[in-house]
C-alpha positions as CSV (number, residue, x, y, z in Angstrom):
1,X,-58.7,-39.2,-2.6
2,X,-57.3,-42.5,-1.3
3,X,-54.9,-42.6,1.6
4,X,-51.9,-43.3,-0.6
5,X,-52.5,-40.2,-2.7
6,X,-53.2,-38.2,0.4
7,X,-49.8,-39.3,1.9
8,X,-48.0,-38.4,-1.4
9,X,-49.8,-35.0,-1.5
10,X,-48.9,-34.3,2.2
11,X,-45.2,-35.2,1.7
12,X,-44.9,-33.6,-1.8
13,X,-46.4,-30.2,-0.9
14,X,-43.7,-29.3,1.7
15,X,-41.0,-30.5,-0.7
16,X,-42.4,-28.4,-3.5
17,X,-42.6,-25.3,-1.3
18,X,-39.0,-25.8,-0.2
19,X,-37.9,-26.2,-3.8
20,X,-39.7,-23.0,-4.8
21,X,-38.1,-21.1,-1.9
22,X,-34.7,-22.3,-2.9
23,X,-35.2,-21.3,-6.5
24,X,-36.4,-17.8,-5.5
25,X,-33.5,-17.4,-3.1
26,X,-31.1,-18.2,-5.9
27,X,-32.8,-15.7,-8.1
28,X,-32.4,-13.0,-5.4
29,X,-28.8,-13.9,-4.9
30,X,-28.1,-13.7,-8.7
31,X,-29.9,-10.4,-8.7
32,X,-27.8,-9.1,-5.9
33,X,-24.6,-10.2,-7.6
34,X,-25.7,-8.4,-10.8
35,X,-26.3,-5.2,-8.8
36,X,-22.9,-5.4,-7.1
37,X,-21.2,-6.2,-10.4
38,X,-22.9,-3.2,-12.1
39,X,-21.8,-0.9,-9.3
40,X,-18.2,-2.1,-9.6
41,X,-18.3,-1.4,-13.3
42,X,-19.6,2.2,-12.6
43,X,-16.5,3.1,-10.6
44,X,-14.2,5.2,-12.7
45,X,-10.8,3.5,-13.0
46,X,-7.9,4.5,-15.1
47,X,-4.8,2.5,-15.9
48,X,-1.6,4.3,-16.9
49,X,1.7,2.7,-17.9
50,X,5.1,4.2,-17.8
51,X,4.1,6.9,-15.3
52,X,6.6,9.7,-14.4
53,X,5.2,12.3,-12.1
54,X,7.0,15.5,-10.8
55,X,5.8,16.9,-7.5
56,X,6.6,20.6,-6.9
57,X,5.9,23.2,-4.3
58,X,6.1,27.0,-5.0
59,X,7.5,26.2,-8.5
60,X,10.3,24.1,-7.0
61,X,10.7,20.4,-7.8
62,X,10.4,18.4,-4.6
63,X,10.0,14.8,-5.7
64,X,9.7,12.5,-8.8
65,X,7.7,9.3,-8.8
66,X,8.3,6.6,-11.5
67,X,6.1,3.5,-11.8
68,X,5.5,1.0,-14.7
69,X,1.7,0.8,-13.8
70,X,-0.6,3.1,-11.9
71,X,-4.3,2.2,-11.3
72,X,-6.4,5.1,-10.3
73,X,-9.8,5.0,-8.6
74,X,-11.8,8.2,-8.3
75,X,-14.3,7.0,-5.7
76,X,-15.6,10.1,-3.9
77,X,-15.4,8.3,-0.5
78,X,-11.9,6.9,-0.9
79,X,-9.9,7.9,-4.1
80,X,-6.5,6.3,-4.5
81,X,-3.7,5.5,-6.9
82,X,-2.2,2.0,-6.7
83,X,1.2,1.0,-8.1
84,X,1.1,-2.8,-8.1
85,X,4.3,-3.3,-10.2
86,X,6.6,-1.3,-8.0
87,X,7.6,2.3,-7.7
88,X,10.6,4.6,-7.2
89,X,10.3,8.1,-5.6
90,X,13.3,10.5,-5.5
91,X,13.4,13.5,-3.2
92,X,15.2,16.7,-4.2
93,X,16.5,19.7,-2.2
94,X,16.0,23.3,-3.3
95,X,19.1,23.1,-5.6
96,X,17.7,19.9,-7.3
97,X,20.3,17.8,-5.6
98,X,19.0,14.3,-4.8
99,X,18.5,13.9,-1.0
100,X,17.0,10.5,-0.9
101,X,15.1,7.7,-2.7
102,X,12.5,5.1,-1.8
103,X,11.8,2.0,-3.9
104,X,9.3,-0.9,-3.3
105,X,7.5,-3.7,-5.1
106,X,4.1,-2.2,-4.3
107,X,2.7,1.2,-3.3
108,X,-0.7,2.9,-2.7
109,X,-1.4,6.6,-2.4
110,X,-4.5,7.5,-0.4
111,X,-5.6,10.8,-1.8
112,X,-7.7,12.1,1.1
113,X,-5.1,11.2,3.7
114,X,-2.3,12.5,1.4
115,X,-0.1,9.4,2.3
116,X,1.8,6.9,0.2
117,X,2.3,3.4,1.7
118,X,5.2,1.5,0.3
119,X,5.1,-2.3,0.8
120,X,7.3,-5.4,-0.1
121,X,11.0,-5.0,-0.3
122,X,11.1,-1.4,0.7
123,X,14.6,0.2,0.3
124,X,15.3,3.8,1.1
125,X,18.6,5.6,0.7
126,X,19.8,9.0,1.8
127,X,22.6,11.5,0.8
128,X,24.7,10.2,3.7
129,X,25.0,6.7,2.1
130,X,22.7,5.0,4.5
131,X,20.3,2.3,3.3
132,X,17.0,1.6,5.1
133,X,15.2,-1.7,4.5
134,X,11.7,-2.8,5.7
135,X,8.5,-4.4,4.5
136,X,6.5,-1.2,4.9
137,X,7.2,2.5,4.9
138,X,4.6,5.3,5.0
139,X,5.2,8.8,3.6
140,X,2.9,11.5,5.0
141,X,3.0,14.2,2.3
142,X,1.3,16.7,4.5
143,X,3.7,16.5,7.5
144,X,6.7,15.5,5.2
145,X,7.4,12.6,7.6
146,X,8.4,9.1,6.8
147,X,7.7,6.3,9.3
148,X,7.0,2.6,9.9
149,X,5.9,0.4,12.8
150,X,7.5,-2.7,11.1
151,X,10.9,-4.3,11.7
152,X,13.7,-2.2,10.1
153,X,17.4,-2.4,9.2
154,X,19.7,0.5,8.4
155,X,23.1,-0.1,6.9
156,X,25.3,2.9,7.6
157,X,27.8,4.2,5.0
158,X,30.7,3.0,7.2
159,X,29.5,-0.6,7.5
160,X,27.6,-0.4,10.8
161,X,24.2,-2.0,10.9
162,X,21.2,-0.9,13.1
163,X,18.0,-2.9,13.5
164,X,14.7,-2.2,15.3
165,X,11.0,-2.2,15.2
166,X,9.6,1.1,14.1
167,X,11.4,4.1,12.7
168,X,10.7,7.7,11.6
169,X,12.5,10.4,9.7
170,X,11.9,13.5,7.4
171,X,11.9,13.7,3.6
172,X,15.7,13.8,3.5
173,X,15.7,10.4,5.2
174,X,18.3,11.7,7.7
175,X,18.5,11.5,10.6
176,X,16.6,8.3,11.4
177,X,15.0,7.6,14.8
178,X,14.7,3.8,15.4
179,X,12.6,2.3,18.2
180,X,13.8,-0.8,20.1
181,X,17.2,-0.5,18.4
182,X,20.1,-2.9,18.4
183,X,23.2,-2.7,16.2
184,X,26.5,-4.1,15.0
185,X,29.2,-1.5,15.1
186,X,32.8,-1.8,13.9
187,X,35.3,-0.7,16.5
188,X,38.9,0.2,15.8
189,X,40.9,-1.6,18.4
190,X,43.7,0.9,18.2
191,X,41.5,3.8,19.3
192,X,39.9,1.8,22.1
193,X,43.1,1.3,24.1
């Protein structure tokens, strides 16, 4: 072999090896992608539209959940129901009288934790005429508590407004306990004197 051919062989061999490694690496990556995609396809997902669910306890209606779309994942590790197009839940007392509502643009219910997290434009109302607004609200179905660590605003039935960061309540959404609260309260000047 002449020196020119030897140089070409010496330079070409490493380049050829690198190309082969890159091609085999791409094949492995595509193989991995196919495995992941097939696992995703194996997850049991159901999509339901026009969902209307009644929750009861001891044969008494406690709440009603309405959503235009519910996506359910039955993953054994982390099953959940997602409501990406909004949701409304209404709470009832023992006489089927409405005691509060929660609406939001998005919600997710984590089955193992037994919690519903409401997000985006969350509005909750109670029987006292108060309106609660936040970007997130969590309903713990086991403890029957409702809470948030996000900024909140509560408009009272009489026009007073309270704000804070973090709040908690029960299923009736009354009374509220607000952390770091401030407020705007109407004062009748005649009664102050």
